[in-house]
PyMOL Python script that loads the backbone (N, CA, C, O; Angstrom):
from pymol import cmd

cmd.read_pdbstr("""\
ATOM      1  N   MET A   1       9.230   4.305  10.370  1.00  0.00           N
ATOM      2  CA  MET A   1      10.526   3.547   9.977  1.00  0.00           C
ATOM      3  C   MET A   1      11.816   4.282  10.098  1.00  0.00           C
ATOM      4  O   MET A   1      12.060   5.486  10.027  1.00  0.00           O
ATOM      5  N   GLU A   2      12.524   3.318  10.283  1.00  0.00           N
ATOM      6  CA  GLU A   2      13.832   4.220  10.796  1.00  0.00           C
ATOM      7  C   GLU A   2      14.685   4.777   9.469  1.00  0.00           C
ATOM      8  O   GLU A   2      14.446   4.111   8.462  1.00  0.00           O
ATOM      9  N   HIS A   3      15.484   5.699   9.306  1.00  0.00           N
ATOM     10  CA  HIS A   3      16.071   6.222   8.009  1.00  0.00           C
ATOM     11  C   HIS A   3      17.286   4.887   7.712  1.00  0.00           C
ATOM     12  O   HIS A   3      17.519   4.059   8.592  1.00  0.00           O
ATOM     13  N   VAL A   4      17.641   4.869   7.017  1.00  0.00           N
ATOM     14  CA  VAL A   4      18.433   3.361   6.446  1.00  0.00           C
ATOM     15  C   VAL A   4      19.496   4.607   5.561  1.00  0.00           C
ATOM     16  O   VAL A   4      18.965   5.227   4.640  1.00  0.00           O
ATOM     17  N   PRO A   5      20.686   4.839   5.846  1.00  0.00           N
ATOM     18  CA  PRO A   5      21.507   5.849   5.103  1.00  0.00           C
ATOM     19  C   PRO A   5      21.881   5.114   3.549  1.00  0.00           C
ATOM     20  O   PRO A   5      22.062   3.898   3.486  1.00  0.00           O
ATOM     21  N   TYR A   6      21.951   5.801   2.594  1.00  0.00           N
ATOM     22  CA  TYR A   6      22.229   5.459   1.010  1.00  0.00           C
ATOM     23  C   TYR A   6      23.447   4.444   1.159  1.00  0.00           C
ATOM     24  O   TYR A   6      23.289   3.373   0.573  1.00  0.00           O
ATOM     25  N   GLY A   7      24.658   4.623   1.868  1.00  0.00           N
ATOM     26  CA  GLY A   7      25.509   3.858   1.545  1.00  0.00           C
ATOM     27  C   GLY A   7      25.408   2.556   1.937  1.00  0.00           C
ATOM     28  O   GLY A   7      25.925   1.624   1.321  1.00  0.00           O
ATOM     29  N   VAL A   8      24.642   2.430   3.125  1.00  0.00           N
ATOM     30  CA  VAL A   8      24.092   1.021   3.848  1.00  0.00           C
ATOM     31  C   VAL A   8      23.460   0.579   2.640  1.00  0.00           C
ATOM     32  O   VAL A   8      23.895  -0.332   1.936  1.00  0.00           O
ATOM     33  N   ARG A   9      22.314   1.318   2.393  1.00  0.00           N
ATOM     34  CA  ARG A   9      21.592   0.930   1.379  1.00  0.00           C
ATOM     35  C   ARG A   9      22.255   0.025  -0.038  1.00  0.00           C
ATOM     36  O   ARG A   9      21.971  -1.067  -0.530  1.00  0.00           O
ATOM     37  N   SER A  10      23.138   0.962  -0.336  1.00  0.00           N
ATOM     38  CA  SER A  10      24.027   0.573  -1.474  1.00  0.00           C
ATOM     39  C   SER A  10      24.475  -0.979  -1.261  1.00  0.00           C
ATOM     40  O   SER A  10      24.181  -2.028  -1.833  1.00  0.00           O
ATOM     41  N   CYS A  11      25.408  -0.600  -0.061  1.00  0.00           N
ATOM     42  CA  CYS A  11      26.073  -2.219   0.113  1.00  0.00           C
ATOM     43  C   CYS A  11      25.312  -3.313   0.313  1.00  0.00           C
ATOM     44  O   CYS A  11      25.373  -4.433  -0.194  1.00  0.00           O
ATOM     45  N   LEU A  12      24.521  -2.805   1.190  1.00  0.00           N
ATOM     46  CA  LEU A  12      23.413  -4.002   1.119  1.00  0.00           C
ATOM     47  C   LEU A  12      22.966  -4.508  -0.104  1.00  0.00           C
ATOM     48  O   LEU A  12      23.226  -5.692  -0.319  1.00  0.00           O
ATOM     49  N   TYR A  13      22.330  -3.860  -0.986  1.00  0.00           N
ATOM     50  CA  TYR A  13      21.775  -4.048  -2.043  1.00  0.00           C
ATOM     51  C   TYR A  13      23.071  -4.943  -2.906  1.00  0.00           C
ATOM     52  O   TYR A  13      22.939  -6.132  -3.195  1.00  0.00           O
ATOM     53  N   SER A  14      24.198  -4.205  -3.211  1.00  0.00           N
ATOM     54  CA  SER A  14      25.096  -5.273  -4.014  1.00  0.00           C
ATOM     55  C   SER A  14      25.669  -6.279  -2.970  1.00  0.00           C
ATOM     56  O   SER A  14      26.469  -6.990  -3.578  1.00  0.00           O
ATOM     57  N   GLY A  15      25.614  -6.579  -1.893  1.00  0.00           N
ATOM     58  CA  GLY A  15      25.897  -7.416  -1.208  1.00  0.00           C
ATOM     59  C   GLY A  15      25.037  -8.665  -1.288  1.00  0.00           C
ATOM     60  O   GLY A  15      25.656  -9.722  -1.409  1.00  0.00           O
ATOM     61  N   ILE A  16      23.816  -8.714  -1.243  1.00  0.00           N
ATOM     62  CA  ILE A  16      22.719  -9.662  -1.388  1.00  0.00           C
ATOM     63  C   ILE A  16      22.680  -9.985  -2.920  1.00  0.00           C
ATOM     64  O   ILE A  16      22.576 -11.178  -3.207  1.00  0.00           O
ATOM     65  N   SER A  17      22.765  -8.882  -4.161  1.00  0.00           N
ATOM     66  CA  SER A  17      22.931  -9.123  -5.496  1.00  0.00           C
ATOM     67  C   SER A  17      24.340 -10.100  -5.643  1.00  0.00           C
ATOM     68  O   SER A  17      24.364 -11.044  -6.432  1.00  0.00           O
ATOM     69  N   LYS A  18      25.159  -9.848  -5.033  1.00  0.00           N
ATOM     70  CA  LYS A  18      26.631 -10.618  -5.395  1.00  0.00           C
ATOM     71  C   LYS A  18      26.030 -11.999  -4.676  1.00  0.00           C
ATOM     72  O   LYS A  18      25.710 -12.915  -5.434  1.00  0.00           O
ATOM     73  N   ASN A  19      25.906 -12.138  -3.572  1.00  0.00           N
ATOM     74  CA  ASN A  19      25.337 -13.342  -3.089  1.00  0.00           C
ATOM     75  C   ASN A  19      24.277 -14.746  -3.726  1.00  0.00           C
ATOM     76  O   ASN A  19      24.411 -15.949  -3.503  1.00  0.00           O
ATOM     77  N   ILE A  20      23.244 -14.035  -4.564  1.00  0.00           N
ATOM     78  CA  ILE A  20      22.417 -14.201  -5.550  1.00  0.00           C
ATOM     79  C   ILE A  20      23.113 -14.823  -6.962  1.00  0.00           C
ATOM     80  O   ILE A  20      22.956 -15.979  -7.356  1.00  0.00           O
ATOM     81  N   ASP A  21      23.670 -14.100  -7.422  1.00  0.00           N
ATOM     82  CA  ASP A  21      24.304 -14.172  -8.512  1.00  0.00           C
ATOM     83  C   ASP A  21      25.381 -15.860  -8.089  1.00  0.00           C
ATOM     84  O   ASP A  21      25.271 -17.017  -8.494  1.00  0.00           O
ATOM     85  N   PHE A  22      26.244 -15.260  -7.219  1.00  0.00           N
ATOM     86  CA  PHE A  22      27.028 -16.584  -6.857  1.00  0.00           C
ATOM     87  C   PHE A  22      26.566 -17.981  -6.857  1.00  0.00           C
ATOM     88  O   PHE A  22      27.085 -18.961  -7.392  1.00  0.00           O
ATOM     89  N   LEU A  23      25.250 -17.865  -5.996  1.00  0.00           N
ATOM     90  CA  LEU A  23      24.603 -19.249  -5.915  1.00  0.00           C
ATOM     91  C   LEU A  23      24.120 -19.912  -7.175  1.00  0.00           C
ATOM     92  O   LEU A  23      24.111 -21.109  -7.463  1.00  0.00           O
ATOM     93  N   THR A  24      23.696 -18.800  -7.901  1.00  0.00           N
ATOM     94  CA  THR A  24      23.190 -18.932  -9.234  1.00  0.00           C
ATOM     95  C   THR A  24      23.842 -19.579 -10.206  1.00  0.00           C
ATOM     96  O   THR A  24      23.423 -20.391 -11.029  1.00  0.00           O
ATOM     97  N   LEU A  25      25.164 -19.034  -9.987  1.00  0.00           N
ATOM     98  CA  LEU A  25      26.181 -19.695 -10.678  1.00  0.00           C
ATOM     99  C   LEU A  25      26.766 -20.851  -9.966  1.00  0.00           C
ATOM    100  O   LEU A  25      27.787 -21.289 -10.497  1.00  0.00           O
ATOM    101  N   GLN A  26      26.357 -21.465  -8.868  1.00  0.00           N
ATOM    102  CA  GLN A  26      26.857 -22.431  -8.224  1.00  0.00           C
ATOM    103  C   GLN A  26      25.797 -23.586  -8.587  1.00  0.00           C
ATOM    104  O   GLN A  26      26.153 -24.762  -8.667  1.00  0.00           O
ATOM    105  N   ALA A  27      24.472 -23.172  -8.801  1.00  0.00           N
ATOM    106  CA  ALA A  27      23.550 -24.148  -9.144  1.00  0.00           C
ATOM    107  C   ALA A  27      23.543 -24.488 -10.742  1.00  0.00           C
ATOM    108  O   ALA A  27      23.071 -25.563 -11.113  1.00  0.00           O
ATOM    109  N   GLN A  28      24.117 -23.480 -11.754  1.00  0.00           N
ATOM    110  CA  GLN A  28      23.855 -23.602 -12.751  1.00  0.00           C
ATOM    111  C   GLN A  28      25.320 -24.663 -13.114  1.00  0.00           C
ATOM    112  O   GLN A  28      25.110 -25.440 -14.046  1.00  0.00           O
ATOM    113  N   ALA A  29      26.579 -24.744 -12.547  1.00  0.00           N
ATOM    114  CA  ALA A  29      27.722 -25.519 -12.550  1.00  0.00           C
ATOM    115  C   ALA A  29      27.457 -26.954 -12.073  1.00  0.00           C
ATOM    116  O   ALA A  29      28.177 -27.927 -12.295  1.00  0.00           O
ATOM    117  N   VAL A  30      26.187 -26.924 -11.308  1.00  0.00           N
ATOM    118  CA  VAL A  30      26.084 -28.585 -10.650  1.00  0.00           C
ATOM    119  C   VAL A  30      25.003 -29.174 -11.922  1.00  0.00           C
ATOM    120  O   VAL A  30      25.040 -30.372 -12.205  1.00  0.00           O
ATOM    121  N   MET A  31      24.205 -28.383 -12.536  1.00  0.00           N
ATOM    122  CA  MET A  31      23.344 -28.540 -13.679  1.00  0.00           C
ATOM    123  C   MET A  31      24.060 -29.309 -14.848  1.00  0.00           C
ATOM    124  O   MET A  31      23.872 -30.392 -15.403  1.00  0.00           O
ATOM    125  N   ASP A  32      25.117 -28.104 -15.007  1.00  0.00           N
ATOM    126  CA  ASP A  32      25.894 -28.384 -16.587  1.00  0.00           C
ATOM    127  C   ASP A  32      26.875 -29.649 -16.026  1.00  0.00           C
ATOM    128  O   ASP A  32      27.272 -30.434 -16.887  1.00  0.00           O
ATOM    129  N   SER A  33      27.258 -29.866 -14.710  1.00  0.00           N
ATOM    130  CA  SER A  33      28.273 -31.300 -14.548  1.00  0.00           C
ATOM    131  C   SER A  33      27.535 -32.279 -14.362  1.00  0.00           C
ATOM    132  O   SER A  33      27.939 -33.418 -14.594  1.00  0.00           O
ATOM    133  N   GLY A  34      26.531 -32.072 -13.988  1.00  0.00           N
ATOM    134  CA  GLY A  34      25.452 -33.505 -13.813  1.00  0.00           C
ATOM    135  C   GLY A  34      25.340 -34.131 -12.164  1.00  0.00           C
ATOM    136  O   GLY A  34      24.693 -35.105 -11.780  1.00  0.00           O
ATOM    137  N   ASN A  35      26.376 -33.022 -11.219  1.00  0.00           N
ATOM    138  CA  ASN A  35      26.785 -33.729 -10.031  1.00  0.00           C
ATOM    139  C   ASN A  35      25.299 -33.259  -9.330  1.00  0.00           C
ATOM    140  O   ASN A  35      24.307 -32.814  -9.907  1.00  0.00           O
ATOM    141  N   LYS A  36      25.515 -33.529  -7.832  1.00  0.00           N
ATOM    142  CA  LYS A  36      24.354 -33.167  -7.093  1.00  0.00           C
ATOM    143  C   LYS A  36      24.723 -31.970  -6.381  1.00  0.00           C
ATOM    144  O   LYS A  36      25.816 -31.532  -6.021  1.00  0.00           O
ATOM    145  N   TRP A  37      23.362 -31.485  -6.248  1.00  0.00           N
ATOM    146  CA  TRP A  37      23.285 -30.259  -5.515  1.00  0.00           C
ATOM    147  C   TRP A  37      24.016 -30.235  -3.885  1.00  0.00           C
ATOM    148  O   TRP A  37      23.429 -30.651  -2.886  1.00  0.00           O
ATOM    149  N   LYS A  38      25.043 -29.807  -3.886  1.00  0.00           N
ATOM    150  CA  LYS A  38      25.517 -29.580  -2.549  1.00  0.00           C
ATOM    151  C   LYS A  38      24.903 -28.622  -1.578  1.00  0.00           C
ATOM    152  O   LYS A  38      24.145 -27.749  -2.000  1.00  0.00           O
ATOM    153  N   ASP A  39      25.216 -28.739  -0.149  1.00  0.00           N
ATOM    154  CA  ASP A  39      24.409 -28.358   0.594  1.00  0.00           C
ATOM    155  C   ASP A  39      24.702 -26.558   0.918  1.00  0.00           C
ATOM    156  O   ASP A  39      25.488 -26.214   1.800  1.00  0.00           O
ATOM    157  N   TYR A  40      24.028 -25.657   0.157  1.00  0.00           N
ATOM    158  CA  TYR A  40      24.366 -24.414   0.147  1.00  0.00           C
ATOM    159  C   TYR A  40      22.730 -23.944   0.729  1.00  0.00           C
ATOM    160  O   TYR A  40      22.347 -22.866   0.273  1.00  0.00           O
ATOM    161  N   ASN A  41      21.946 -24.522   1.499  1.00  0.00           N
ATOM    162  CA  ASN A  41      20.817 -23.986   2.031  1.00  0.00           C
ATOM    163  C   ASN A  41      21.005 -22.962   3.569  1.00  0.00           C
ATOM    164  O   ASN A  41      20.184 -22.323   4.227  1.00  0.00           O
ATOM    165  N   SER A  42      22.212 -23.148   3.690  1.00  0.00           N
ATOM    166  CA  SER A  42      22.844 -21.927   5.101  1.00  0.00           C
ATOM    167  C   SER A  42      22.752 -20.802   3.976  1.00  0.00           C
ATOM    168  O   SER A  42      21.742 -20.112   4.112  1.00  0.00           O
ATOM    169  N   GLN A  43      23.508 -20.474   2.969  1.00  0.00           N
ATOM    170  CA  GLN A  43      23.561 -19.213   2.091  1.00  0.00           C
ATOM    171  C   GLN A  43      22.430 -19.272   1.828  1.00  0.00           C
ATOM    172  O   GLN A  43      21.914 -18.472   2.609  1.00  0.00           O
ATOM    173  N   LEU A  44      21.595 -19.737   1.176  1.00  0.00           N
ATOM    174  CA  LEU A  44      20.529 -19.689   0.743  1.00  0.00           C
ATOM    175  C   LEU A  44      19.625 -19.005   1.516  1.00  0.00           C
ATOM    176  O   LEU A  44      18.889 -18.238   0.896  1.00  0.00           O
ATOM    177  N   ASN A  45      19.420 -19.109   3.233  1.00  0.00           N
ATOM    178  CA  ASN A  45      18.565 -18.712   4.224  1.00  0.00           C
ATOM    179  C   ASN A  45      19.395 -17.446   4.455  1.00  0.00           C
ATOM    180  O   ASN A  45      18.780 -16.439   4.806  1.00  0.00           O
ATOM    181  N   ASN A  46      20.531 -17.392   4.320  1.00  0.00           N
ATOM    182  CA  ASN A  46      21.473 -16.305   4.733  1.00  0.00           C
ATOM    183  C   ASN A  46      20.679 -14.904   4.056  1.00  0.00           C
ATOM    184  O   ASN A  46      20.378 -13.869   4.650  1.00  0.00           O
ATOM    185  N   ILE A  47      20.430 -15.294   2.455  1.00  0.00           N
ATOM    186  CA  ILE A  47      19.791 -14.273   1.724  1.00  0.00           C
ATOM    187  C   ILE A  47      18.621 -13.939   2.029  1.00  0.00           C
ATOM    188  O   ILE A  47      18.166 -12.820   2.266  1.00  0.00           O
ATOM    189  N   LYS A  48      17.991 -15.232   2.018  1.00  0.00           N
ATOM    190  CA  LYS A  48      16.623 -14.767   2.329  1.00  0.00           C
ATOM    191  C   LYS A  48      16.387 -14.018   3.376  1.00  0.00           C
ATOM    192  O   LYS A  48      15.465 -13.207   3.289  1.00  0.00           O
ATOM    193  N   GLU A  49      17.116 -14.103   4.540  1.00  0.00           N
ATOM    194  CA  GLU A  49      17.037 -13.115   5.875  1.00  0.00           C
ATOM    195  C   GLU A  49      17.522 -11.797   5.708  1.00  0.00           C
ATOM    196  O   GLU A  49      17.098 -10.869   6.397  1.00  0.00           O
ATOM    197  N   ALA A  50      18.627 -11.617   4.588  1.00  0.00           N
ATOM    198  CA  ALA A  50      19.151 -10.381   4.246  1.00  0.00           C
ATOM    199  C   ALA A  50      17.887  -9.834   3.691  1.00  0.00           C
ATOM    200  O   ALA A  50      17.338  -8.935   4.327  1.00  0.00           O
ATOM    201  N   LEU A  51      17.318 -10.290   2.509  1.00  0.00           N
ATOM    202  CA  LEU A  51      16.565  -9.867   1.397  1.00  0.00           C
ATOM    203  C   LEU A  51      15.046  -9.515   2.660  1.00  0.00           C
ATOM    204  O   LEU A  51      14.266  -8.924   1.914  1.00  0.00           O
ATOM    205  N   GLU A  52      14.645  -9.562   3.465  1.00  0.00           N
ATOM    206  CA  GLU A  52      13.558  -9.892   3.959  1.00  0.00           C
ATOM    207  C   GLU A  52      13.782  -8.524   4.968  1.00  0.00           C
ATOM    208  O   GLU A  52      12.861  -7.719   5.108  1.00  0.00           O
ATOM    209  N   TRP A  53      15.012  -8.356   5.608  1.00  0.00           N
ATOM    210  CA  TRP A  53      15.241  -7.317   6.207  1.00  0.00           C
ATOM    211  C   TRP A  53      15.069  -5.884   5.006  1.00  0.00           C
ATOM    212  O   TRP A  53      14.318  -4.920   5.154  1.00  0.00           O
ATOM    213  N   TYR A  54      16.120  -6.170   3.718  1.00  0.00           N
ATOM    214  CA  TYR A  54      16.217  -5.185   3.104  1.00  0.00           C
ATOM    215  C   TYR A  54      14.690  -4.694   2.690  1.00  0.00           C
ATOM    216  O   TYR A  54      14.315  -3.521   2.715  1.00  0.00           O
ATOM    217  N   LYS A  55      13.911  -5.804   2.314  1.00  0.00           N
ATOM    218  CA  LYS A  55      12.571  -5.427   1.836  1.00  0.00           C
ATOM    219  C   LYS A  55      11.776  -4.426   2.985  1.00  0.00           C
ATOM    220  O   LYS A  55      11.397  -3.303   2.651  1.00  0.00           O
ATOM    221  N   GLU A  56      11.600  -4.863   4.134  1.00  0.00           N
ATOM    222  CA  GLU A  56      11.068  -3.781   5.257  1.00  0.00           C
ATOM    223  C   GLU A  56      12.035  -2.482   5.798  1.00  0.00           C
ATOM    224  O   GLU A  56      11.802  -1.638   6.663  1.00  0.00           O
ATOM    225  N   HIS A  57      12.946  -2.640   5.121  1.00  0.00           N
ATOM    226  CA  HIS A  57      13.843  -0.872   5.340  1.00  0.00           C
ATOM    227  C   HIS A  57      14.192  -0.622   4.336  1.00  0.00           C
ATOM    228  O   HIS A  57      14.438   0.584   4.379  1.00  0.00           O
ATOM    229  N   CYS A  58      14.433  -1.054   3.199  1.00  0.00           N
ATOM    230  CA  CYS A  58      14.920  -0.210   1.769  1.00  0.00           C
ATOM    231  C   CYS A  58      13.930  -0.625   0.649  1.00  0.00           C
ATOM    232  O   CYS A  58      14.219  -1.400  -0.262  1.00  0.00           O
ATOM    233  N   VAL A  59      12.873  -0.091   0.801  1.00  0.00           N
ATOM    234  CA  VAL A  59      11.474  -1.075  -0.086  1.00  0.00           C
ATOM    235  C   VAL A  59      12.000  -0.395  -1.569  1.00  0.00           C
ATOM    236  O   VAL A  59      11.709  -0.962  -2.622  1.00  0.00           O
ATOM    237  N   VAL A  60      12.762   0.808  -1.559  1.00  0.00           N
ATOM    238  CA  VAL A  60      12.591   1.181  -3.136  1.00  0.00           C
ATOM    239  C   VAL A  60      13.056   0.060  -4.355  1.00  0.00           C
ATOM    240  O   VAL A  60      12.400  -0.253  -5.348  1.00  0.00           O
ATOM    241  N   SER A  61      13.876  -0.239  -4.103  1.00  0.00           N
ATOM    242  CA  SER A  61      14.986  -1.061  -5.037  1.00  0.00           C
ATOM    243  C   SER A  61      14.536  -2.658  -5.052  1.00  0.00           C
ATOM    244  O   SER A  61      14.754  -3.416  -5.997  1.00  0.00           O
ATOM    245  N   VAL A  62      13.764  -3.070  -3.637  1.00  0.00           N
ATOM    246  CA  VAL A  62      13.776  -4.426  -3.596  1.00  0.00           C
ATOM    247  C   VAL A  62      12.891  -5.452  -4.751  1.00  0.00           C
ATOM    248  O   VAL A  62      12.766  -6.648  -4.489  1.00  0.00           O
ATOM    249  N   ALA A  63      12.383  -4.949  -5.856  1.00  0.00           N
ATOM    250  CA  ALA A  63      11.973  -5.747  -6.399  1.00  0.00           C
ATOM    251  C   ALA A  63      12.890  -6.278  -7.496  1.00  0.00           C
ATOM    252  O   ALA A  63      12.584  -7.336  -8.046  1.00  0.00           O
ATOM    253  N   TYR A  64      13.890  -5.680  -7.821  1.00  0.00           N
ATOM    254  CA  TYR A  64      14.980  -6.036  -8.681  1.00  0.00           C
ATOM    255  C   TYR A  64      15.735  -7.585  -8.037  1.00  0.00           C
ATOM    256  O   TYR A  64      16.120  -8.592  -8.631  1.00  0.00           O
ATOM    257  N   LEU A  65      15.723  -7.203  -6.519  1.00  0.00           N
ATOM    258  CA  LEU A  65      16.322  -8.494  -5.949  1.00  0.00           C
ATOM    259  C   LEU A  65      15.498  -9.276  -5.961  1.00  0.00           C
ATOM    260  O   LEU A  65      16.001 -10.360  -6.258  1.00  0.00           O
ATOM    261  N   GLU A  66      14.281  -9.364  -5.771  1.00  0.00           N
ATOM    262  CA  GLU A  66      13.095 -10.438  -5.475  1.00  0.00           C
ATOM    263  C   GLU A  66      12.984 -11.141  -6.932  1.00  0.00           C
ATOM    264  O   GLU A  66      12.616 -12.296  -7.144  1.00  0.00           O
ATOM    265  N   GLU A  67      13.405 -10.135  -7.923  1.00  0.00           N
ATOM    266  CA  GLU A  67      13.099 -11.150  -9.212  1.00  0.00           C
ATOM    267  C   GLU A  67      14.216 -11.932  -9.455  1.00  0.00           C
ATOM    268  O   GLU A  67      14.011 -12.996 -10.039  1.00  0.00           O
ATOM    269  N   ALA A  68      15.722 -11.557  -9.040  1.00  0.00           N
ATOM    270  CA  ALA A  68      16.761 -11.993  -9.250  1.00  0.00           C
ATOM    271  C   ALA A  68      16.704 -13.602  -8.025  1.00  0.00           C
ATOM    272  O   ALA A  68      17.048 -14.743  -8.334  1.00  0.00           O
ATOM    273  N   MET A  69      16.281 -13.233  -6.966  1.00  0.00           N
ATOM    274  CA  MET A  69      15.938 -14.120  -5.989  1.00  0.00           C
ATOM    275  C   MET A  69      15.125 -15.592  -6.480  1.00  0.00           C
ATOM    276  O   MET A  69      15.518 -16.757  -6.436  1.00  0.00           O
ATOM    277  N   ASN A  70      13.782 -14.977  -6.975  1.00  0.00           N
ATOM    278  CA  ASN A  70      13.005 -16.124  -7.485  1.00  0.00           C
ATOM    279  C   ASN A  70      13.483 -16.985  -8.933  1.00  0.00           C
ATOM    280  O   ASN A  70      13.266 -18.163  -9.219  1.00  0.00           O
ATOM    281  N   LYS A  71      14.057 -16.149  -9.548  1.00  0.00           N
ATOM    282  CA  LYS A  71      14.775 -17.140 -10.544  1.00  0.00           C
ATOM    283  C   LYS A  71      15.752 -18.123  -9.883  1.00  0.00           C
ATOM    284  O   LYS A  71      15.781 -19.291 -10.272  1.00  0.00           O
ATOM    285  N   LEU A  72      16.684 -17.624  -8.735  1.00  0.00           N
ATOM    286  CA  LEU A  72      17.557 -18.376  -8.198  1.00  0.00           C
ATOM    287  C   LEU A  72      16.836 -19.573  -7.780  1.00  0.00           C
ATOM    288  O   LEU A  72      17.299 -20.660  -8.127  1.00  0.00           O
ATOM    289  N   GLU A  73      15.789 -19.530  -7.098  1.00  0.00           N
ATOM    290  CA  GLU A  73      15.176 -20.561  -6.454  1.00  0.00           C
ATOM    291  C   GLU A  73      14.509 -21.352  -7.237  1.00  0.00           C
ATOM    292  O   GLU A  73      14.538 -22.528  -6.874  1.00  0.00           O
ATOM    293  N   LEU A  74      13.642 -21.031  -8.619  1.00  0.00           N
ATOM    294  CA  LEU A  74      13.457 -21.864  -9.690  1.00  0.00           C
ATOM    295  C   LEU A  74      14.827 -22.852 -10.178  1.00  0.00           C
ATOM    296  O   LEU A  74      14.622 -24.006 -10.555  1.00  0.00           O
ATOM    297  N   LEU A  75      15.944 -22.394 -10.141  1.00  0.00           N
ATOM    298  CA  LEU A  75      16.713 -22.734 -10.405  1.00  0.00           C
ATOM    299  C   LEU A  75      17.214 -24.007  -9.363  1.00  0.00           C
ATOM    300  O   LEU A  75      17.282 -25.209  -9.618  1.00  0.00           O
ATOM    301  N   ILE A  76      17.486 -23.400  -8.304  1.00  0.00           N
ATOM    302  CA  ILE A  76      17.734 -24.388  -7.646  1.00  0.00           C
ATOM    303  C   ILE A  76      16.939 -25.668  -7.358  1.00  0.00           C
ATOM    304  O   ILE A  76      17.477 -26.680  -6.908  1.00  0.00           O
ATOM    305  N   ASN A  77      15.367 -25.557  -7.696  1.00  0.00           N
ATOM    306  CA  ASN A  77      14.459 -26.723  -7.749  1.00  0.00           C
ATOM    307  C   ASN A  77      14.616 -27.467  -9.017  1.00  0.00           C
ATOM    308  O   ASN A  77      14.477 -28.690  -8.982  1.00  0.00           O
ATOM    309  N   GLN A  78      14.856 -26.944 -10.002  1.00  0.00           N
ATOM    310  CA  GLN A  78      15.798 -27.932 -11.124  1.00  0.00           C
ATOM    311  C   GLN A  78      16.898 -28.569 -10.770  1.00  0.00           C
ATOM    312  O   GLN A  78      17.205 -29.595 -11.377  1.00  0.00           O
ATOM    313  N   VAL A  79      17.575 -28.154  -9.881  1.00  0.00           N
ATOM    314  CA  VAL A  79      18.891 -28.839  -9.703  1.00  0.00           C
ATOM    315  C   VAL A  79      18.595 -29.962  -8.490  1.00  0.00           C
ATOM    316  O   VAL A  79      19.266 -30.993  -8.442  1.00  0.00           O
ATOM    317  N   LYS A  80      17.725 -29.729  -7.690  1.00  0.00           N
ATOM    318  CA  LYS A  80      17.328 -30.587  -7.182  1.00  0.00           C
ATOM    319  C   LYS A  80      16.655 -31.732  -7.404  1.00  0.00           C
ATOM    320  O   LYS A  80      16.726 -32.747  -6.710  1.00  0.00           O
ATOM    321  N   GLU A  81      16.033 -31.579  -8.321  1.00  0.00           N
ATOM    322  CA  GLU A  81      15.100 -32.829  -9.015  1.00  0.00           C
ATOM    323  C   GLU A  81      15.867 -33.939  -9.461  1.00  0.00           C
ATOM    324  O   GLU A  81      15.310 -34.907  -9.980  1.00  0.00           O
TER     325      GLU A  81
END
""", "prot")
cmd.dss("prot")
cmd.show_as("cartoon", "prot")
cmd.util.cbc("prot")
cmd.orient("prot")
């Protein structure tokens, strides 16, 4: 496995986390307003792609990101219903 410098891991972690937080807020706003879910699938797919890469290369802290992602996906499923 290649070595990923700490600074790169840190920025990737915070970037993925912020994107998850953003989509979580979007999903909550949609639920609160009663509006329909807009197409955030491309952003969701980007997060999933980044998370998979992070999981493969930066295993140590991936559990926190996966937990946040699971919560986001549950919320999105509720929004889409």
